[in-house]
N, C-alpha and C positions, 0 to 999 in steps of 0.2 A: 741370398746369394746360393749359388749352385754348389754346396758344399757337400762332399761325399757323406751319406750318413748310413751306408750298407755295412757288411761284416767287413772289419779291417783285416782279419787275417787272409782274407781273399787277397788283399793288395799286396802282401808279402809273398804269396805263391804266385801271383801273376808277375812280380818282378824278379823272382828267383832268389831272393834274398831276405834275410831277417830285417825287419824295418823297425822292430821294437815299438810296435804301435798299441800293445797291451800290456804294457809295465812289466810287472814281475812274472806273469804268465809265461812271456816270451823266454824267460829263462828256466823253464821248467820242461819236463818231458809232454806236458798238455799243449805245448806250441804247436799249432796246426801246420807250420812249415816244416817244423821238424819231423811230424807224422806223415805228411803229405808234400814232399819238396818237389811238386811240379804243379803246373798252373791249374787253375780252376776250370770246370766245364767237362763235358764229355769226351772232348779230344786232347783234355791236358796232357795225357800220358803219351801222345804222338810225338815224334821227333819233329822238332821245329827248328828251321834254319832261317836266321834273321837276314835281312839286307844290310847294307850300310847305314841306311835310313833308319832301318828299324832299331838297330843296335843304338843310335844317337838317341832315338825317341824313347827308347826305354830308359835309357840313362837318364835323361831329363824327367820322365814321369817319376823314376824312383826317387829321385832328390825332392821333387815337388811334393810327394807323399810322404816323404820323412819329416819334411819341416810343415806339412800341412798348408801349403801355399797354392793358392788359385792361380791358374794361368796367366791371366791379366797382371796379378802381382809379381809373378815369377818372371814375367818378360820385364817389368819394370826394374826388377833387382839386376837382370842381366844388363839391360841399358846403363844402369848406374855403374855397374862394374866396369862395363867397357869403356866408360869416360872417366874411370879413376885410374891414376898412375900405378902402374904395376901389372902383374898377371892377370888377365881377365877372369880366368878360371878360379883363382885363389880369392880375388877380390869377390866374386859372387858367393862363394862359401862363407867368407867372413861377413857379409850383409846379412846373411841368413843366420849365422851364428849369433849375432848381435841383437837378433829380434827379442823383445821382452819376454815372449812366451818361451822361446828357447832357452834364455837364460834362467827364466824361473825352473825349467826342467833341469837344466844342467847343475844348477846350485841344489838340486834334490827337493825342493818344495813340492814338487809335483812327480806322479809315476810316469806320467807320458805329456808329449808336447800338447795334446788335446786337452787334457786334464788342466795344464797350465794355462793354456788358452781361457779356459773357463774361469780359473781363479783370478785371473787379469780383467776378464770383462765384468766379473762381479765384484771388483773393486777390493780385492783381498791384498793387493801389491803396492807397495809404495816405492817410488825411485826419489832418492835424496829428500826423503821424507814427506813427498807429495804423491797423492794418490794418482795412478795413472791407469786407464782402463783400455788401452789401445795395444792389443797384442803385437802390431808391427812396429811399435816404439822402438827406435834403433838406440842401445845405450851406448856410453861413450866411456873412455879411460877415466877413472875416477869416480864413477856413480856408484852409489850405494843402493842395492835392491834388497827390500826388506818385505816380512809380511807383517800386515797390521796387526796391532797388538790383539785386538778383539778377534781376530781371526785365527790366532796362534793355537786355540783350543779345539780346532775342527780336526776331526778324528784322520781323515784322507791327509790332510797335511803333515800332522805328527807323524803318522805312519811313513809318509814318504821320506821325511827328513832323517827318521831312525834308520832307514835302510839305504840311505842315498850313497854312502861309500861302497857299499857292496856292489851295487848296480852298476854305478858310472866312475868310480875311481876318483883320482885328482885331477883337475885342470890347471894349468899354468897360469892362464890369464884370469881365473877367478878364484876368490878366497871365501871361504863360507865360515860362519861364525853359528854352530848349530844351537848353541845356548841363547841367542838372541834372535834366532830366525832371520838372520842378516848376511848378505853377500856383498862383497867388494869386487868392482871391475878393474883389476890391476893394469891389464892393458888390451889392446885390440887382439883379437884372436888370430893365431897363424895357421897356415895349412896344416902342421902336425897336431894342432889342438882339437881338429874337427874328428879325428878318430873313427871315421867312418870309410867303408869300401867305396870310394865313389871315384869315377873317372872324369873329372870336371872337363876334361879337354874335349869329351864327346859332346858335351851340353854347348861348348862354344862352337864347335863345328855345326852343331844342330842349327843354331840360330844364325851361324854366317854362311849357309849354303845360298 
């Protein structure tokens, strides 16, 4: 698949916002966006004026990069959101939040969403006691997400769980049991649970043009 494997800090600088793609580094003075808050490239510091189309495109690209979703997948989520009762933009963010790799990240079992994706692919994650290795799996209210018992001694997972609260705070739709490396999905995510500076209406307008 055509997944981006280049320097992720460039993505933050390109979108003009912190996307938190490097885990704890993004919360320190070493963060590339903090040191150079302008787009990469020799013309990065030049004044750029976006068109209406450009603003909508950049917002769509920003959300895609936050969740690590390819264009075809993202378009599929938009179609699902458009055919679901409610506000399309909020439905879109809810579908993205319900992805298993995002839930693993939100619970604090991984420092980044890309790391969470790795853990899911490598069969370290269980859903309702069964092994699931599909990062795009959509969790439901009442699901129990946990780390496989043999995987709980992995240093990266232990470190991520230890610092989870300081990095991401609490989420009303998820409940974490740190001692047992288990999280419960109490309800489906609402718009206020996303906690990101996203203008979802621009994405709806982009696909509705």
